[in-house]
C-alpha positions as CSV (number, residue, x, y, z in Angstrom):
1,X,-44.9,162.8,-172.8
2,X,-42.2,165.5,-173.0
3,X,-38.9,164.7,-174.4
4,X,-36.0,164.6,-172.0
5,X,-33.3,167.1,-172.8
6,X,-30.0,165.7,-174.1
7,X,-27.1,165.5,-171.7
8,X,-24.7,168.3,-172.7
9,X,-21.4,167.0,-174.0
10,X,-19.4,170.2,-173.9
11,X,-18.0,169.5,-170.4
12,X,-16.8,166.0,-171.2
13,X,-13.0,165.7,-171.9
14,X,-12.3,164.8,-175.5
15,X,-9.9,162.1,-176.5
16,X,-7.0,163.7,-178.5
17,X,-4.8,162.0,-181.0
18,X,-2.8,165.0,-182.2
19,X,-0.5,167.4,-180.5
20,X,-2.1,170.9,-180.7
21,X,0.2,173.8,-181.1
22,X,-1.8,175.6,-178.4
23,X,-0.2,173.5,-175.7
24,X,2.0,175.3,-173.2
25,X,5.7,174.4,-172.9
26,X,5.0,172.7,-169.5
27,X,2.1,170.7,-170.9
28,X,4.1,169.6,-173.9
29,X,7.0,168.5,-171.6
30,X,4.6,166.4,-169.4
31,X,3.2,164.7,-172.4
32,X,6.7,163.8,-173.6
33,X,7.7,162.5,-170.1
34,X,4.7,160.2,-170.0
35,X,5.2,159.1,-173.5
36,X,8.8,158.2,-172.9
37,X,8.0,156.3,-169.7
38,X,6.6,153.4,-171.9
39,X,4.4,152.4,-169.0
40,X,2.0,154.1,-166.6
41,X,4.0,156.5,-164.4
42,X,3.6,158.6,-161.3
43,X,4.1,162.3,-160.5
44,X,7.3,161.4,-158.7
45,X,8.7,160.0,-162.0
46,X,8.0,163.2,-163.9
47,X,9.4,165.4,-161.2
48,X,12.6,163.3,-160.9
49,X,13.1,163.3,-164.7
50,X,12.7,167.1,-164.7
51,X,15.4,167.4,-162.0
52,X,17.7,165.0,-163.8
53,X,17.4,166.8,-167.1
54,X,17.7,170.3,-165.5
55,X,14.3,171.2,-166.9
56,X,12.2,173.7,-164.8
57,X,8.6,173.7,-166.2
58,X,6.8,177.0,-166.2
59,X,4.0,175.5,-164.1
60,X,3.9,173.0,-161.2
61,X,3.9,169.4,-162.6
62,X,0.9,168.3,-160.6
63,X,-1.2,171.3,-161.8
64,X,-0.2,170.7,-165.4
65,X,-1.1,167.0,-165.1
66,X,-4.6,167.9,-163.7
67,X,-5.2,170.2,-166.7
68,X,-4.1,167.6,-169.2
69,X,-6.4,165.0,-167.6
70,X,-9.3,167.5,-167.7
71,X,-8.7,168.1,-171.4
72,X,-8.5,164.4,-172.2
73,X,-4.8,164.1,-173.0
74,X,-4.0,162.0,-170.0
75,X,-5.8,159.2,-168.1
76,X,-5.2,158.6,-164.4
77,X,-5.3,154.8,-163.8
78,X,-4.6,152.7,-160.7
79,X,-1.2,151.9,-162.2
80,X,-0.4,155.5,-162.9
81,X,-0.6,158.2,-165.6
82,X,-0.8,157.2,-169.3
83,X,-1.6,159.0,-172.5
84,X,-5.2,158.8,-173.7
85,X,-4.4,156.6,-176.7
86,X,-1.5,154.8,-178.5
87,X,-2.0,157.2,-181.5
88,X,-1.5,160.2,-179.2
89,X,1.6,158.6,-177.8
90,X,3.0,158.1,-181.3
91,X,2.2,161.7,-182.2
92,X,3.9,163.0,-179.0
93,X,7.1,161.0,-179.7
94,X,7.2,162.1,-183.3
95,X,6.8,165.7,-182.2
96,X,9.7,165.3,-179.8
97,X,13.2,166.1,-181.3
98,X,15.5,163.2,-181.3
99,X,18.0,164.9,-179.0
100,X,15.3,165.7,-176.5
101,X,13.9,162.2,-176.7
102,X,17.3,160.7,-176.1
103,X,17.9,163.0,-173.1
104,X,14.6,162.1,-171.6
105,X,15.2,158.4,-172.0
106,X,18.7,158.6,-170.5
107,X,17.3,160.6,-167.5
108,X,14.4,158.1,-167.2
109,X,16.9,155.2,-167.0
110,X,18.8,156.9,-164.3
111,X,15.7,157.7,-162.3
112,X,14.3,154.2,-162.6
113,X,17.7,152.7,-161.6
114,X,17.8,154.9,-158.5
115,X,14.2,153.9,-157.7
116,X,15.2,150.2,-157.6
117,X,13.6,149.3,-161.0
118,X,16.6,148.0,-162.9
119,X,14.7,146.1,-165.6
120,X,12.7,149.2,-166.6
121,X,15.9,151.2,-166.5
122,X,17.6,148.7,-168.8
123,X,14.7,148.9,-171.3
124,X,15.0,152.7,-171.4
125,X,18.7,152.6,-172.1
126,X,18.2,150.0,-174.9
127,X,16.1,152.5,-176.7
128,X,19.0,155.0,-177.1
129,X,22.2,152.9,-177.0
130,X,24.9,153.3,-178.3
131,X,24.3,157.1,-178.7
132,X,24.4,158.1,-175.0
133,X,26.8,159.8,-172.6
134,X,29.7,158.0,-170.9
135,X,27.7,158.0,-167.6
136,X,24.8,156.2,-169.3
137,X,27.2,153.6,-170.7
138,X,28.5,153.0,-167.2
139,X,24.9,152.7,-166.0
140,X,24.3,150.1,-168.8
141,X,27.3,148.0,-167.5
142,X,26.0,148.3,-163.9
143,X,22.5,147.3,-164.9
144,X,23.7,144.3,-166.9
145,X,25.3,142.9,-163.7
146,X,22.1,143.4,-161.6
147,X,20.4,140.1,-160.7
148,X,17.0,141.7,-161.2
149,X,17.8,142.3,-164.9
150,X,17.1,139.2,-166.9
151,X,20.1,137.6,-168.7
152,X,18.6,138.3,-172.2
153,X,18.1,142.0,-171.4
154,X,21.5,142.2,-169.9
155,X,23.1,140.7,-173.0
156,X,21.3,143.1,-175.2
157,X,22.4,146.0,-173.1
158,X,26.1,145.0,-173.4
159,X,25.8,144.3,-177.1
160,X,24.1,147.6,-177.8
161,X,26.9,149.6,-176.1
162,X,30.2,150.0,-178.0
163,X,32.6,147.2,-177.3
164,X,35.7,148.4,-175.3
165,X,38.9,149.0,-177.3
166,X,41.7,147.7,-175.1
167,X,42.1,143.9,-175.4
168,X,41.7,143.1,-171.6
169,X,38.6,145.2,-171.3
170,X,37.1,143.8,-174.5
171,X,37.8,140.2,-173.2
172,X,36.0,141.0,-169.9
173,X,33.1,142.5,-171.9
174,X,33.0,139.4,-174.2
175,X,32.8,137.0,-171.3
176,X,30.0,139.0,-169.7
177,X,28.1,139.0,-173.0
178,X,28.6,135.3,-173.5
179,X,27.6,134.4,-169.9
180,X,24.3,136.3,-170.3
181,X,23.6,135.0,-173.8
182,X,24.1,131.5,-172.5
183,X,21.9,132.0,-169.4
184,X,19.2,133.5,-171.6
185,X,19.1,130.3,-173.6
186,X,20.6,131.8,-176.7
187,X,23.2,129.0,-176.8
188,X,23.8,128.9,-180.5
189,X,24.4,132.7,-180.6
190,X,26.9,132.3,-177.7
191,X,28.9,129.5,-179.4
192,X,29.0,131.4,-182.8
193,X,30.4,134.5,-181.0
194,X,33.0,132.6,-179.1
195,X,34.1,130.6,-182.2
196,X,34.5,133.9,-184.1
197,X,36.7,135.3,-181.3
198,X,38.9,132.2,-181.1
199,X,39.3,132.3,-184.9
200,X,40.2,136.0,-184.9
201,X,43.0,135.3,-182.5
202,X,43.2,138.9,-181.3
203,X,44.3,138.0,-177.8
204,X,47.3,136.3,-176.2
205,X,47.6,132.6,-175.3
206,X,46.2,133.2,-171.7
207,X,43.1,134.9,-173.1
208,X,42.6,132.3,-175.8
209,X,42.7,129.6,-173.1
210,X,39.9,131.5,-171.3
211,X,37.8,131.5,-174.5
212,X,38.3,127.8,-175.0
213,X,37.3,127.1,-171.5
214,X,34.0,129.1,-172.0
215,X,33.3,127.1,-175.2
216,X,33.8,123.9,-173.1
217,X,31.4,125.1,-170.5
218,X,28.7,126.0,-173.0
219,X,28.9,122.8,-175.0
220,X,28.0,120.7,-171.8
221,X,24.3,120.3,-172.8
222,X,24.9,120.1,-176.5
223,X,28.0,117.9,-177.0
224,X,29.7,116.6,-173.8
225,X,32.6,115.3,-175.8
226,X,33.4,118.8,-177.2
227,X,32.9,120.2,-173.7
228,X,35.6,118.1,-172.2
229,X,37.8,118.6,-175.3
230,X,37.7,122.4,-175.2
231,X,38.3,122.4,-171.4
232,X,41.2,120.1,-171.7
233,X,42.7,122.3,-174.5
234,X,42.3,125.3,-172.2
235,X,44.2,123.6,-169.4
236,X,47.1,122.7,-171.7
237,X,47.7,126.4,-172.5
238,X,49.1,129.2,-170.5
239,X,46.7,130.3,-167.7
240,X,47.1,132.5,-164.7
241,X,46.1,131.2,-161.2
242,X,42.5,132.5,-161.4
243,X,42.0,131.2,-165.0
244,X,43.4,127.7,-164.0
245,X,41.1,127.6,-161.0
246,X,38.0,128.5,-163.1
247,X,38.8,126.0,-165.8
248,X,39.7,123.2,-163.4
249,X,36.5,123.6,-161.3
250,X,34.4,123.7,-164.5
251,X,36.2,120.6,-165.9
252,X,35.8,118.7,-162.5
253,X,32.1,119.5,-162.3
254,X,31.4,118.2,-165.9
255,X,33.8,115.2,-165.6
256,X,32.0,114.1,-162.4
257,X,28.6,114.6,-164.1
258,X,29.6,112.5,-167.1
259,X,31.3,109.7,-165.1
260,X,34.8,110.4,-166.2
261,X,37.2,107.7,-164.9
262,X,39.6,110.4,-163.6
263,X,36.8,112.5,-161.9
264,X,38.2,112.0,-158.4
265,X,41.7,113.2,-159.3
266,X,40.2,116.2,-161.3
267,X,38.0,117.2,-158.3
268,X,41.0,117.0,-155.9
269,X,43.1,119.2,-158.3
270,X,40.2,121.7,-158.7
271,X,39.8,121.9,-154.9
272,X,43.5,122.7,-154.5
273,X,43.4,125.3,-157.3
274,X,40.3,126.9,-155.8
275,X,41.8,127.1,-152.4
276,X,44.9,129.0,-153.8
277,X,42.8,131.3,-156.1
278,X,39.0,131.2,-155.7
279,X,37.1,131.9,-158.9
280,X,33.6,133.3,-159.3
281,X,31.1,130.4,-158.8
282,X,34.0,128.0,-158.1
283,X,32.5,126.9,-154.8
284,X,29.2,125.9,-156.5
285,X,31.0,124.1,-159.3
286,X,32.9,122.1,-156.7
287,X,29.7,121.3,-154.8
288,X,28.1,120.2,-158.1
289,X,31.1,118.0,-158.8
290,X,31.1,116.3,-155.4
291,X,27.3,115.8,-155.5
292,X,27.6,114.2,-158.9
293,X,30.4,111.9,-157.7
294,X,28.2,110.9,-154.7
295,X,25.2,110.3,-157.0
296,X,27.4,108.3,-159.5
297,X,28.1,105.8,-156.7
298,X,24.4,105.7,-155.6
299,X,24.9,107.8,-152.4
300,X,21.8,110.1,-152.9
301,X,21.7,111.2,-149.2
302,X,25.3,112.5,-149.3
303,X,24.6,114.3,-152.6
304,X,21.6,115.9,-150.9
305,X,23.7,117.2,-148.0
306,X,26.3,118.7,-150.3
307,X,23.7,120.4,-152.5
308,X,21.8,121.7,-149.4
309,X,24.8,123.2,-147.7
310,X,26.3,125.2,-150.7
311,X,25.6,128.9,-150.8
312,X,24.0,130.0,-154.1
313,X,23.6,133.7,-153.1
314,X,26.9,134.9,-154.3
315,X,26.2,137.4,-157.2
316,X,29.3,136.3,-159.1
317,X,27.9,132.8,-159.1
318,X,24.9,133.7,-161.2
319,X,25.8,131.4,-164.1
320,X,26.0,128.4,-161.8
321,X,23.1,129.1,-159.4
322,X,20.5,127.8,-161.9
323,X,22.2,124.5,-162.3
324,X,22.5,124.1,-158.5
325,X,18.7,124.6,-158.3
326,X,18.1,122.0,-161.0
327,X,20.4,119.4,-159.4
328,X,18.6,119.9,-156.1
329,X,15.3,119.1,-157.7
330,X,16.7,116.1,-159.5
331,X,18.1,114.8,-156.1
332,X,14.7,115.2,-154.5
333,X,13.0,113.3,-157.3
334,X,15.5,110.5,-157.1
335,X,15.0,110.2,-153.3
336,X,11.2,110.1,-153.8
337,X,10.6,113.4,-152.2
338,X,8.0,114.3,-154.8
339,X,6.1,117.0,-152.9
340,X,9.3,118.9,-152.1
341,X,10.4,118.5,-155.7
342,X,7.1,119.8,-157.1
343,X,7.4,122.9,-154.8
344,X,11.0,123.5,-155.8
345,X,10.1,123.1,-159.5
346,X,7.4,125.7,-159.2
347,X,9.9,128.1,-157.5
348,X,12.5,127.6,-160.3
349,X,9.8,128.0,-163.0
350,X,8.7,131.3,-161.4
351,X,12.2,132.7,-161.5
352,X,13.2,131.6,-165.0
353,X,13.3,135.2,-166.3
354,X,16.0,136.2,-163.7
355,X,17.7,132.8,-163.2
356,X,18.1,132.2,-167.0
357,X,15.9,130.7,-169.7
358,X,18.7,128.2,-170.5
359,X,17.2,126.1,-167.7
360,X,13.7,126.1,-169.0
361,X,14.0,122.9,-171.1
362,X,15.8,121.2,-168.2
363,X,13.1,122.3,-165.8
364,X,10.4,121.0,-168.2
365,X,12.2,117.7,-168.6
366,X,12.4,117.3,-164.8
367,X,8.7,118.2,-164.5
368,X,7.9,115.4,-166.9
369,X,10.2,113.0,-165.0
370,X,8.4,113.9,-161.7
371,X,5.0,113.2,-163.3
372,X,6.2,109.9,-164.8
373,X,7.4,108.8,-161.4
374,X,4.1,109.6,-159.7
375,X,1.9,108.3,-162.5
376,X,0.6,111.5,-164.1
377,X,1.3,110.0,-167.5
378,X,-1.1,112.1,-169.5
379,X,0.1,115.4,-168.1
380,X,3.7,114.3,-168.6
381,X,3.1,113.5,-172.2
382,X,1.1,116.7,-172.9
383,X,3.9,118.9,-171.4
384,X,6.6,117.0,-173.3
385,X,4.8,117.3,-176.6
386,X,4.1,121.0,-176.1
387,X,7.8,121.7,-175.3
388,X,9.0,119.6,-178.3
389,X,6.6,121.4,-180.7
390,X,7.2,125.0,-179.4
391,X,8.4,127.1,-182.3
392,X,11.4,129.3,-182.2
393,X,12.9,127.4,-179.3
394,X,16.2,125.5,-179.8
395,X,16.2,122.7,-177.3
396,X,19.6,121.4,-176.0
397,X,20.2,117.9,-177.2
398,X,19.9,116.4,-173.7
399,X,16.5,118.1,-173.1
400,X,15.1,117.1,-176.5
401,X,16.0,113.4,-176.0
402,X,14.6,113.4,-172.4
403,X,11.3,115.0,-173.6
404,X,11.1,112.5,-176.4
405,X,11.7,109.7,-173.9
406,X,8.7,110.9,-171.9
407,X,6.4,110.7,-175.0
408,X,7.7,107.2,-176.0
409,X,7.3,105.8,-172.5
410,X,3.7,107.0,-172.2
411,X,2.8,105.7,-175.7
412,X,4.2,102.2,-174.8
413,X,2.4,102.2,-171.5
414,X,-0.8,103.1,-173.3
415,X,-0.2,100.1,-175.6
416,X,0.4,102.4,-178.7
417,X,3.4,100.4,-179.6
418,X,3.5,101.2,-183.3
419,X,3.4,105.0,-182.6
420,X,6.3,104.6,-180.1
421,X,8.3,102.5,-182.5
422,X,7.8,105.1,-185.3
423,X,9.3,107.8,-183.0
424,X,12.2,105.6,-182.0
425,X,12.9,104.6,-185.6
426,X,14.0,108.2,-186.4
427,X,16.5,108.4,-183.7
428,X,20.2,107.6,-184.2
429,X,21.9,107.4,-180.8
430,X,25.4,108.9,-180.6
431,X,28.1,106.2,-180.2
432,X,30.8,106.7,-177.7
433,X,31.1,108.2,-174.2
434,X,30.2,110.7,-173.0
435,X,27.8,111.7,-175.8
436,X,25.9,108.4,-175.5
437,X,24.9,109.4,-171.9
438,X,22.3,111.7,-173.4
439,X,20.4,108.7,-174.7
440,X,20.0,106.9,-171.4
441,X,16.4,107.8,-170.7
442,X,15.3,107.1,-174.3
443,X,16.9,103.7,-173.9
444,X,14.9,103.2,-170.6
445,X,11.7,104.1,-172.5
446,X,12.6,101.7,-175.3
447,X,13.0,99.0,-172.8
448,X,9.2,99.0,-172.3
449,X,8.7,97.7,-175.8
450,X,7.3,94.2,-175.8
451,X,10.1,93.4,-178.2
452,X,13.1,95.3,-176.7
453,X,15.5,93.7,-179.1
454,X,14.2,96.1,-181.8
455,X,16.2,98.9,-180.1
456,X,19.5,97.2,-179.6
457,X,21.6,100.4,-179.9
458,X,19.5,102.4,-177.4
459,X,19.3,99.5,-174.9
460,X,23.1,98.9,-175.2
461,X,23.8,102.5,-174.2
462,X,21.3,102.4,-171.4
463,X,22.4,99.0,-170.0
464,X,26.1,100.0,-169.9
465,X,25.7,103.5,-168.5
466,X,25.4,102.7,-164.8
467,X,28.9,101.3,-164.8
468,X,30.2,104.8,-165.3
469,X,27.5,106.7,-163.3
470,X,24.4,105.5,-161.5
471,X,22.9,109.0,-161.6
472,X,20.7,108.5,-164.7
473,X,19.5,105.2,-163.4
474,X,18.3,106.6,-160.1
475,X,16.2,109.5,-161.4
476,X,13.1,107.4,-162.2
477,X,12.6,104.5,-159.8
478,X,10.8,102.2,-162.2
479,X,13.5,102.4,-164.8
480,X,15.8,100.1,-162.9
481,X,13.5,97.1,-162.8
482,X,12.5,97.9,-166.4
483,X,16.1,97.6,-167.6
484,X,16.6,94.4,-165.6
485,X,13.5,93.0,-167.2
486,X,14.8,94.0,-170.7
487,X,18.2,92.4,-170.0
488,X,16.6,89.2,-169.0
489,X,14.4,89.2,-172.1
490,X,17.5,89.7,-174.2
491,X,19.2,86.7,-172.5
492,X,21.9,88.9,-170.8
493,X,21.6,87.7,-167.3
494,X,25.0,88.9,-166.3
495,X,24.1,92.5,-167.2
496,X,20.8,92.1,-165.3
497,X,22.7,91.0,-162.2
498,X,25.1,94.0,-162.5
499,X,22.2,96.4,-162.7
500,X,20.6,94.7,-159.7
501,X,23.8,95.1,-157.7
502,X,23.9,98.8,-158.6
503,X,20.3,99.3,-157.4
504,X,20.8,97.3,-154.2
505,X,23.8,99.4,-153.3
506,X,21.8,102.6,-153.9
507,X,19.0,101.2,-151.8
508,X,21.4,100.5,-148.9
509,X,22.6,104.1,-148.9
510,X,19.2,105.7,-149.4
511,X,17.6,103.4,-146.8
512,X,14.0,104.5,-147.6
513,X,10.9,102.5,-148.6
514,X,11.1,103.5,-152.3
515,X,14.6,102.2,-153.0
516,X,14.3,99.2,-150.6
517,X,11.2,98.3,-152.6
518,X,13.0,98.6,-155.9
519,X,15.9,96.4,-154.6
520,X,13.4,93.7,-153.6
521,X,11.7,94.0,-156.9
522,X,14.9,93.4,-159.0
523,X,15.9,90.6,-156.6
524,X,12.5,88.9,-157.3
525,X,12.9,89.3,-161.0
526,X,16.3,87.6,-160.9
527,X,15.3,84.8,-158.5
528,X,11.6,84.3,-159.5
529,X,11.0,84.6,-155.7
530,X,7.4,85.8,-154.9
531,X,8.5,86.6,-151.4
532,X,10.9,89.3,-152.6
533,X,8.3,90.7,-154.9
534,X,5.7,90.7,-152.1
535,X,8.2,92.7,-150.0
536,X,8.6,95.1,-152.9
537,X,4.8,95.6,-153.2
538,X,4.5,96.1,-149.4
539,X,7.2,98.8,-149.4
540,X,6.1,100.6,-152.6
541,X,2.5,100.9,-151.3
542,X,3.9,103.4,-148.8
543,X,5.3,105.7,-151.5
544,X,3.8,107.9,-154.2
545,X,5.6,106.1,-157.0
546,X,2.5,104.6,-158.5
547,X,4.1,103.2,-161.7
548,X,6.7,101.5,-159.7
549,X,4.0,99.9,-157.5
550,X,1.9,98.9,-160.5
551,X,4.9,97.3,-162.2
552,X,5.8,95.4,-159.0
553,X,2.2,94.1,-158.7
554,X,2.4,93.0,-162.4
555,X,5.8,91.2,-161.8
556,X,4.4,89.5,-158.7
557,X,1.2,88.3,-160.5
558,X,3.4,86.8,-163.3
559,X,6.0,85.2,-160.9
560,X,6.3,81.4,-161.6
561,X,6.4,80.7,-157.8
562,X,3.1,82.4,-157.0
563,X,0.1,80.2,-156.1
564,X,-2.2,80.4,-159.2
565,X,-5.2,81.5,-157.1
566,X,-3.5,84.8,-156.1
567,X,-2.7,86.0,-159.6
568,X,-6.2,87.1,-160.7
569,X,-6.6,89.5,-157.7
570,X,-3.1,91.0,-158.2
571,X,-3.8,91.4,-161.9
572,X,-7.1,93.1,-161.3
573,X,-5.5,95.6,-158.8
574,X,-2.6,96.2,-161.2
575,X,-5.0,96.8,-164.1
576,X,-7.0,99.3,-162.1
577,X,-3.9,101.2,-161.2
578,X,-2.7,101.3,-164.8
579,X,-6.2,102.5,-165.9
580,X,-6.2,105.3,-163.3
581,X,-2.8,106.4,-164.6
582,X,-4.0,106.3,-168.2
583,X,-1.9,103.3,-169.1
584,X,-2.7,100.0,-170.8
585,X,-3.7,97.0,-168.8
586,X,-0.1,95.7,-168.3
587,X,1.3,99.2,-168.5
588,X,3.9,98.2,-171.1
589,X,1.7,97.3,-174.1
590,X,1.7,93.6,-173.2
591,X,-1.8,92.1,-173.7
592,X,-3.3,90.3,-170.7
593,X,-4.8,86.8,-171.2
594,X,-8.2,88.3,-172.3
595,X,-6.4,90.0,-175.2
596,X,-7.2,93.5,-174.2
597,X,-4.8,96.0,-175.6
598,X,-4.8,98.9,-178.1
599,X,-6.4,102.3,-178.0
600,X,-9.8,101.3,-176.5
601,X,-8.2,99.8,-173.4
602,X,-5.5,102.3,-173.1
603,X,-7.1,105.7,-173.8
604,X,-6.2,108.1,-171.0
605,X,-8.9,108.6,-168.5
606,X,-10.9,111.8,-168.4
607,X,-9.9,111.9,-164.7
608,X,-6.4,113.0,-165.9
609,X,-7.8,116.4,-166.8
610,X,-7.3,119.3,-164.5
611,X,-10.5,121.1,-163.2
612,X,-9.8,124.0,-165.6
613,X,-9.5,121.6,-168.5
614,X,-12.7,119.8,-167.5
615,X,-14.6,123.1,-167.7
616,X,-13.1,123.8,-171.1
617,X,-13.8,120.3,-172.4
618,X,-17.5,120.4,-171.2
619,X,-18.2,123.6,-173.1
620,X,-16.4,122.6,-176.3
621,X,-17.9,119.1,-176.3
622,X,-21.4,120.6,-176.5
623,X,-20.5,122.8,-179.5
624,X,-19.2,126.1,-178.1
625,X,-16.4,127.8,-180.0
626,X,-13.2,128.7,-178.3
627,X,-14.2,132.4,-178.3
628,X,-17.6,131.5,-176.7
629,X,-15.9,129.3,-174.1
630,X,-13.4,132.1,-173.2
631,X,-16.3,134.5,-172.7
632,X,-18.2,132.1,-170.6
633,X,-15.3,131.2,-168.4
634,X,-14.0,134.8,-168.1
635,X,-10.5,133.8,-169.5
636,X,-8.6,134.7,-172.6
637,X,-8.9,132.9,-176.0
638,X,-5.2,132.0,-175.6
639,X,-5.9,130.2,-172.2
640,X,-8.7,128.2,-173.8
641,X,-6.5,127.3,-176.7
642,X,-3.7,126.1,-174.4
643,X,-6.2,124.0,-172.3
644,X,-7.6,122.5,-175.5
645,X,-4.2,121.3,-176.8
646,X,-3.5,119.7,-173.4
647,X,-7.0,118.0,-173.5
648,X,-6.3,116.6,-176.9
649,X,-3.0,115.2,-175.8
650,X,-4.4,113.6,-172.7
651,X,-7.4,112.1,-174.2
652,X,-5.7,111.0,-177.4
653,X,-8.2,112.9,-179.7
654,X,-7.5,115.1,-182.6
655,X,-10.6,117.2,-183.2
656,X,-13.9,118.4,-181.7
657,X,-15.9,115.4,-183.0
658,X,-13.6,112.9,-181.2
659,X,-13.7,115.0,-178.1
660,X,-17.5,115.0,-178.1
661,X,-17.6,111.2,-178.5
662,X,-15.2,110.7,-175.6
663,X,-17.1,113.1,-173.5
664,X,-20.4,111.5,-174.2
665,X,-19.1,108.0,-173.3
666,X,-17.1,109.0,-170.2
667,X,-19.7,107.8,-167.8
668,X,-20.6,104.6,-169.7
669,X,-19.9,101.2,-168.2
C-alpha cells in the first residue's frame, strides 16, 4: 500500500507572537488599533479611530486586515477581529510608543462614546487618565454621569481625573464621586473620604453642611442614629434653598423609615421645601417617606399606590432609584404578591451593575425573606449563608443581621436548636432607637426558640418595635403570630394583645386573605378559640404563605377548645407540610408527642434541590469528581462548585460521603 503524501503546510497561516520589522506602517497601525481595543472589534472601529487620530494608512484598512488574517496575525471571529494570541497583543503594545498608545486609547474612547458604548469608552479612558487632553477629561465627566456606566466605573473615572481646583467645582466633583462610590457598594471608602473632607474644613459653612448631609445619607444602612445626627447637624447650619430642600427630603425619608415621632412634621416641612426649590431625587425621597409612613401604620395598599405612581426615570435621581425598586419589592412581599415580587427581584438583580451594587445585600436579604414566606427554607438558608460567607464583601449592618436571621430561623424550624442558639449567643443587639430596629428580624427568628426567654434582649427589641413602625412586622406574615406566641410564653399578655391589635389593623387595611388569616390566627392564640383558628386555616389555604398555614394548623391542633378527635389529623397535615418545606415536625424545634425531633426528622428534603442541583448531586454521589461532572454536564467547574455548596447547605451535609449516604437513602421508607 502506497504511503499518502503529507499535506503541505506552507500555505497555512502561522501564529505569530512577535512583531516582525518587515511589517508595513499600515499593518503595524492596524495591529496597534486591534490591541488597544481590548476586545474584538470591527473594521468600522479601526476606520473611525484612524479618522479621529488624523492617521491616513498607506493602504485601505480592509485590505490590510485581510493580509494580516492570511499571515496569521489576526483572527476574524463572530464577535470581531482579535489578535492571534495574548502574547502577540502584549508584544504589539510594548512595541507601541507610550504617546501613540495614549492617543489611540483617547481616540478609541471618543469613538466608542459616539457609538453608544459608554462603558467600553470609560474603560479606555481609565487606561490613560490623568494624562489626557482637556477634551478627554470632559468626556470622562460626561461618561461618569451616563446611566449605562456602572457606579464603580464612574467613581474610578472621576477619581482618576485630576480634582478641580476651585472650591465650588471641587465640592461638586466630590459629591459626584461620593454618590457613585456609595452606589457601587464601596460605603466604607465613601465615609472615609467624606470624613477627611469635613476634617479638612476647606469649604464654607454652607458646603460643610452639604457634606454633613451626605454623611447622614450614607450612614442609613450602617448606623441609623448617626444618620439622623449628621442630617440634623446639617440642617442647623447655613444652607441655601436647594441644599435645605435636599437635606430635608433625605431626613424626612429616613425619619419615616425609622419611625421617628416627628416624621409627619418633617415630611410636611420637606414637601414645602421641595415645592419651593426642587432637588435632584427629592420627589423619590418624598415618595419613599410617605410610603414608609403608610406602612408604619399598617396601610400597605396606600404605600403600594405611592410607590407605583412615583417616576424613577429622572437621571438625577439615580442614587434614589435603587431604593425605590427595593421598597416596591418589599411592599409586594408584605402584601403576599409573591409572584410579582419574585419577578421584580429578578429584574433588580439583573440590573445591579447599573443600578448600584450597594443594593445587592438588600436584594439578597429580600430574596431570603420571600423564600421564607413561601416555605423555600433550604434555598433561603443556602443563599443567606453564601452571602454571609462571601469574601471581600462588606455587608451593611442591616443586611448582615437580616441574613443571619434567615439562617437562625431555618435552623430552629429544622429542630437544630443548639446550632441556632450558638449563632445567637455571639450577637449583641444595639440598645436604643433607631439602631435597635436593625435587630427586629433576628428577634423574630429567636422567638421560634422553644425557650424564648433565653433571648430577652432580642425579643424585647422585636416586641416593642411595632409601636414605632409596623413595617418590619408586616414583611414576613408568620412573624406576627410567632411574636404573639412568644409574648404569651413569657407571660406578657398585654404586649401580645398590643401586637394582635397592630396586626388586626393592618389586616383591615390590606383586606386580603393573607392578612385576614393572620388576624384570625392571633385572635385564636389570645382567646384559645378554635373557630378563629379554623378561619385562619381556611383563609391561609388560599395563599402561597406555606409556613403561615403550617403554623396555623399547628396552633389549631394544640388549641385547648378543639375536640381531641380532630387533633391527630391536623397534626399529620401540619407535619407533612413542615417536612415538605424541610422543617421539623412542629416547625419550631418543639417535639411532638412521639418525641420525634433532631437532625433525622428535620433534614431538608432532597425535593428542595433545583433540577440543576439534582443532576450535580447524582453524579457526585456516585463518585465523579467536580471536573468530571462539569464535563458530563457541559458546564464550568465553577458552576458545579456553586451547585455543590448549595446542595451541602440544603441537605445539611458536609462532605461527599454524607452526600452519598443521603442520596442512597432518599427513596427509602
